[in-house]
Kinemage of the C-alpha trace (Angstrom):
@kinemage 1
@onewidth
@group {chain A} dominant
@subgroup {mainchain}
@vectorlist {calphas} color= white
{ca met a 1} P -77.450 -45.420 166.797
{ca arg a 2} L -80.407 -47.501 165.754
{ca arg a 3} L -81.345 -50.537 167.931
{ca lys a 4} L -82.082 -53.794 166.029
{ca leu a 5} L -85.571 -55.280 166.162
{ca val a 6} L -86.498 -58.772 165.498
{ca val a 7} L -90.095 -59.695 164.917
{ca gly a 8} L -91.666 -63.130 164.249
{ca asn a 9} L -94.229 -63.605 161.832
{ca trp a 10} L -96.169 -66.875 162.574
{ca lys a 11} L -98.405 -66.570 159.407
{ca met a 12} L -101.315 -69.098 159.727
{ca tyr a 13} L -99.683 -71.406 162.098
{ca gly a 14} L -100.349 -72.131 165.796
{ca arg a 15} L -102.267 -74.081 168.468
{ca leu a 16} L -102.665 -73.274 171.980
{ca ala a 17} L -100.524 -75.792 173.416
{ca arg a 18} L -97.837 -75.449 170.753
{ca asn a 19} L -97.801 -71.517 171.166
{ca lys a 20} L -97.252 -71.794 174.967
{ca ala a 21} L -94.271 -73.892 174.695
{ca leu a 22} L -92.854 -71.634 171.865
{ca leu a 23} L -93.421 -68.523 173.670
{ca glu a 24} L -92.073 -69.801 177.033
{ca gly a 25} L -88.900 -70.804 175.005
{ca val a 26} L -88.576 -67.404 173.239
{ca val a 27} L -89.116 -65.531 176.577
{ca ala a 28} L -86.551 -67.708 178.369
{ca gly a 29} L -84.167 -67.612 175.477
{ca val a 30} L -84.114 -63.443 175.015
{ca gly a 31} L -84.858 -62.445 178.378
{ca ala a 32} L -81.295 -61.492 179.125
{ca leu a 33} L -80.698 -59.652 175.781
{ca lys a 34} L -80.987 -55.987 176.566
{ca thr a 35} L -79.438 -54.306 173.357
{ca ala a 36} L -82.158 -55.102 170.808
{ca asp a 37} L -85.843 -55.255 170.792
{ca phe a 38} L -88.213 -58.323 170.007
{ca gly a 39} L -91.755 -59.162 168.938
{ca val a 40} L -94.106 -61.762 167.543
{ca cys a 41} L -97.168 -61.276 165.362
{ca val a 42} L -99.532 -64.001 165.752
{ca pro a 43} L -102.983 -64.998 164.412
{ca tyr a 44} L -105.882 -63.047 165.717
{ca pro a 45} L -107.486 -65.885 167.907
{ca tyr a 46} L -104.205 -66.231 169.838
{ca leu a 47} L -103.608 -62.382 170.764
{ca ala a 48} L -105.068 -62.995 174.335
{ca gln a 49} L -102.724 -65.899 174.959
{ca ala a 50} L -99.826 -63.985 173.565
{ca gln a 51} L -100.653 -60.882 176.028
{ca ser a 52} L -101.113 -63.163 178.768
{ca leu a 53} L -97.684 -64.928 178.125
{ca leu a 54} L -95.730 -62.018 177.033
{ca gln a 55} L -96.963 -59.015 179.127
{ca asn a 56} L -94.236 -59.250 181.843
{ca ser a 57} L -91.358 -60.107 179.454
{ca asn a 58} L -89.198 -58.149 176.972
{ca val a 59} L -90.982 -59.510 173.876
{ca val a 60} L -94.063 -57.486 172.458
{ca trp a 61} L -96.723 -58.872 170.318
{ca gly a 62} L -98.845 -57.671 167.528
{ca ala a 63} L -101.065 -58.711 164.545
{ca gln a 64} L -100.505 -59.695 160.868
{ca asn a 65} L -103.216 -57.452 159.434
{ca leu a 66} L -106.134 -55.073 160.231
{ca ser a 67} L -109.057 -53.221 158.646
{ca gln a 68} L -108.718 -49.800 157.350
{ca his a 69} L -112.025 -49.382 158.874
{ca glu a 70} L -112.607 -48.343 162.447
{ca glu a 71} L -115.929 -50.305 162.697
{ca gly a 72} L -118.944 -51.234 160.855
{ca ala a 73} L -120.573 -53.901 158.856
{ca phe a 74} L -117.378 -55.732 157.681
{ca thr a 75} L -117.997 -59.400 158.458
{ca gly a 76} L -114.800 -61.189 159.156
{ca ala a 77} L -112.679 -58.113 159.664
{ca val a 78} L -110.633 -56.856 162.747
{ca ala a 79} L -110.491 -53.202 163.462
{ca pro a 80} L -107.327 -51.340 164.705
{ca gly a 81} L -109.050 -50.701 167.964
{ca met a 82} L -109.742 -54.276 168.641
{ca leu a 83} L -105.917 -54.942 168.312
{ca ala a 84} L -105.074 -52.114 170.638
{ca asp a 85} L -107.639 -53.587 173.174
{ca phe a 86} L -105.322 -56.622 173.404
{ca gly a 87} L -102.275 -54.603 173.890
{ca cys a 88} L -100.676 -54.992 170.425
{ca arg a 89} L -97.575 -52.950 169.817
{ca phe a 90} L -97.091 -53.891 166.053
{ca val a 91} L -99.300 -54.902 162.978
{ca ile a 92} L -97.929 -56.164 159.768
{ca ile a 93} L -99.133 -54.155 156.680
{ca gly a 94} L -98.963 -54.902 153.193
{ca his a 95} L -97.140 -58.176 153.227
{ca ser a 96} L -96.532 -59.763 149.856
{ca glu a 97} L -99.030 -62.537 150.759
{ca arg a 98} L -101.830 -60.064 151.358
{ca arg a 99} L -100.958 -58.264 148.256
{ca gly a 100} L -100.684 -61.324 146.078
{ca leu a 101} L -103.120 -63.659 147.562
{ca phe a 102} L -105.810 -61.173 148.899
{ca his a 103} L -105.269 -58.670 146.136
{ca glu a 104} L -104.573 -55.679 148.463
{ca ser a 105} L -103.339 -52.797 146.371
{ca asn a 106} L -101.044 -50.045 147.240
{ca glu a 107} L -103.964 -47.929 148.179
{ca ile a 108} L -105.486 -50.209 150.593
{ca ala a 109} L -101.869 -50.838 152.324
{ca ala a 110} L -101.593 -47.179 152.716
{ca ala a 111} L -105.167 -46.896 154.138
{ca lys a 112} L -104.539 -49.796 156.601
{ca phe a 113} L -101.074 -47.951 157.542
{ca asp a 114} L -102.962 -44.644 158.225
{ca ala a 115} L -105.542 -46.657 160.151
{ca ala a 116} L -102.875 -48.466 162.309
{ca leu a 117} L -101.205 -45.269 163.345
{ca lys a 118} L -104.452 -43.622 164.466
{ca ala a 119} L -104.906 -46.360 166.634
{ca gly a 120} L -101.630 -46.189 168.182
{ca leu a 121} L -100.180 -49.225 166.831
{ca thr a 122} L -96.734 -49.332 165.207
{ca pro a 123} L -97.253 -50.484 161.334
{ca ile a 124} L -94.510 -52.882 159.999
{ca phe a 125} L -95.073 -51.837 156.439
{ca cys a 126} L -93.712 -54.580 154.016
{ca val a 127} L -92.101 -53.716 150.408
{ca gly a 128} L -90.622 -56.017 147.786
{ca glu a 129} L -90.237 -57.319 144.257
{ca thr a 130} L -91.022 -60.643 142.640
{ca leu a 131} L -88.383 -62.722 140.927
{ca ala a 132} L -89.706 -61.486 137.585
{ca glu a 133} L -89.470 -57.878 138.545
{ca arg a 134} L -85.920 -58.418 139.849
{ca glu a 135} L -84.883 -60.048 136.717
{ca ser a 136} L -86.275 -57.305 134.852
{ca gly a 137} L -84.370 -54.482 136.769
{ca val a 138} L -87.386 -52.763 138.127
{ca thr a 139} L -86.702 -53.521 141.932
{ca glu a 140} L -86.301 -49.863 142.821
{ca gln a 141} L -89.286 -48.887 140.800
{ca val a 142} L -91.473 -51.448 142.474
{ca val a 143} L -90.371 -50.589 145.908
{ca ala a 144} L -90.539 -46.907 145.132
{ca thr a 145} L -94.218 -47.133 144.041
{ca gln a 146} L -95.165 -49.277 147.131
{ca leu a 147} L -93.374 -46.948 149.585
{ca asp a 148} L -94.492 -43.757 147.788
{ca ala a 149} L -98.107 -44.961 148.699
{ca val a 150} L -97.622 -44.449 152.374
{ca leu a 151} L -95.453 -41.290 151.917
{ca asp a 152} L -98.152 -39.673 149.939
{ca arg a 153} L -100.932 -40.585 152.392
{ca ala a 154} L -98.922 -40.260 155.960
{ca gly a 155} L -95.896 -38.357 154.918
{ca ala a 156} L -92.483 -38.887 156.190
{ca ser a 157} L -93.828 -38.199 159.861
{ca gly a 158} L -95.922 -41.246 159.631
{ca leu a 159} L -92.921 -43.473 158.898
{ca ala a 160} L -91.285 -41.813 161.880
{ca lys a 161} L -93.768 -43.934 163.910
{ca ala a 162} L -93.199 -46.999 161.726
{ca val a 163} L -90.951 -49.829 160.923
{ca val a 164} L -90.466 -50.815 157.219
{ca ala a 165} L -89.632 -54.459 156.290
{ca tyr a 166} L -88.027 -55.251 152.679
{ca glu a 167} L -89.160 -58.623 151.739
{ca pro a 168} L -88.087 -59.787 148.527
{ca val a 169} L -91.038 -62.013 147.325
{ca trp a 170} L -88.847 -64.649 145.776
{ca ala a 171} L -86.980 -65.120 148.949
{ca ile a 172} L -90.011 -65.673 151.225
{ca gly a 173} L -90.449 -69.324 152.231
{ca thr a 174} L -88.430 -70.663 149.127
{ca gly a 175} L -85.088 -71.192 151.234
{ca lys a 176} L -83.453 -68.407 148.761
{ca thr a 177} L -82.210 -65.289 150.366
{ca ala a 178} L -80.860 -62.245 149.139
{ca ser a 179} L -77.306 -61.806 149.679
{ca pro a 180} L -76.333 -59.207 152.507
{ca glu a 181} L -75.095 -56.924 149.397
{ca gln a 182} L -78.312 -57.364 147.470
{ca ala a 183} L -80.422 -56.677 150.708
{ca gln a 184} L -78.243 -53.606 151.787
{ca ala a 185} L -78.645 -52.177 148.269
{ca val a 186} L -82.542 -52.145 148.551
{ca his a 187} L -82.511 -50.983 152.326
{ca ala a 188} L -80.060 -48.031 151.371
{ca phe a 189} L -82.410 -47.163 148.518
{ca ile a 190} L -85.535 -47.178 150.977
{ca arg a 191} L -83.766 -44.855 153.373
{ca gly a 192} L -82.690 -42.557 150.578
{ca arg a 193} L -86.182 -42.433 149.296
{ca val a 194} L -87.531 -41.318 152.655
{ca ala a 195} L -84.801 -38.772 153.046
{ca gln a 196} L -85.957 -37.016 150.090
{ca gln a 197} L -88.932 -35.984 152.242
{ca asp a 198} L -87.116 -35.873 155.737
{ca ser a 199} L -83.544 -36.913 156.305
{ca gln a 200} L -83.822 -37.015 160.122
{ca val a 201} L -86.849 -39.552 159.716
{ca ala a 202} L -85.031 -41.432 157.407
{ca gln a 203} L -81.843 -41.913 159.415
{ca ala a 204} L -83.764 -43.066 162.503
{ca leu a 205} L -86.055 -45.336 160.528
{ca cys a 206} L -85.863 -49.018 161.338
{ca ile a 207} L -85.932 -51.210 158.162
{ca leu a 208} L -86.123 -54.737 158.499
{ca tyr a 209} L -84.861 -57.605 156.187
{ca gly a 210} L -87.317 -60.573 155.685
{ca gly a 211} L -86.716 -63.548 153.397
{ca ser a 212} L -85.650 -67.052 154.775
{ca val a 213} L -83.586 -65.486 157.487
{ca lys a 214} L -81.955 -68.208 159.428
{ca ala a 215} L -79.306 -68.148 162.411
{ca ala a 216} L -76.759 -69.168 159.700
{ca asn a 217} L -77.104 -66.000 157.726
{ca ala a 218} L -78.460 -63.491 160.547
{ca val a 219} L -75.271 -62.223 161.809
{ca glu a 220} L -73.984 -61.223 158.023
{ca leu a 221} L -77.270 -59.826 157.170
{ca phe a 222} L -77.512 -57.656 160.362
{ca ala a 223} L -73.846 -56.542 159.966
{ca met a 224} L -75.007 -54.384 156.912
{ca pro a 225} L -75.255 -50.654 157.746
{ca asp a 226} L -78.806 -50.210 156.762
{ca ile a 227} L -80.317 -53.434 157.904
{ca asp a 228} L -81.733 -52.975 161.232
{ca gly a 229} L -83.084 -56.456 162.120
{ca gly a 230} L -85.440 -59.060 160.568
{ca leu a 231} L -89.086 -59.867 160.057
{ca ile a 232} L -88.710 -63.581 160.386
{ca gly a 233} L -91.099 -66.262 158.981
{ca gly a 234} L -90.745 -69.975 159.439
{ca ala a 235} L -87.767 -69.666 161.932
{ca ser a 236} L -90.093 -67.761 164.089
{ca leu a 237} L -91.975 -70.977 164.825
{ca val a 238} L -89.070 -72.829 166.411
{ca ala a 239} L -87.950 -71.146 169.723
{ca glu a 240} L -84.318 -72.263 169.328
{ca asp a 241} L -83.975 -70.800 165.879
{ca phe a 242} L -85.727 -67.634 166.581
{ca val a 243} L -83.934 -66.999 169.738
{ca ala a 244} L -80.552 -67.809 167.840
{ca ile a 245} L -81.540 -64.733 165.488
{ca cys a 246} L -82.394 -62.508 168.503
{ca arg a 247} L -78.981 -63.307 169.864
{ca ala a 248} L -77.369 -62.317 166.529
{ca ala a 249} L -79.348 -59.029 166.505
{ca ala a 250} L -77.992 -58.203 170.022
{ca gly a 251} L -74.517 -59.062 168.990
{ca lys a 252} L -74.234 -62.172 171.353
């Protein structure tokens, strides 16, 4: 039985005082929830703060991106080992905003995935289609191409140490949400794609849904057989909302 996982993606939001209140609210709200797992992925400057406030809680922390390089003359980049120094568990790889706004290709995403694994981090690897791609009926082809880049580089054994997040681009920050049935269909496709290489890895793989998840729809989404939790954007910035989603994942 796969445990549910809920991870907040703060994106480029946060200030020290606001973060403190948010994290303290989350810790207080989920401390008694023992049947699911929880995390937050914060901007780089706040990793030390997250580590300090969360290290004795049941909430783990991580980052939203990394460099595929171990070190070197890459001004402005952050190495995988640097994240490990701050006790990060997770790192988000291949988010649609990185792919779209920063032009990260499938090959770059796969290289970053590999680098994260080598540093002992757990990648949260994002896949998903745009609205135009969904309307053109190529959702599965798009998701397969994104996923295959990692399978080709790291194999199914790499995914055994990772999390996959399905995030339809048209549902991120738009208020639109894939119906539970739409999301389930893609999650089942992802699991089936991995099963072609290794059925045991596929069965154990944690696949999150991301795309305007809220307390109001979390229970219904998380009830789907192949949806193992959520990668939460805007709602992760409000302690009450994030805790409500976490409670849904824990069946409370």
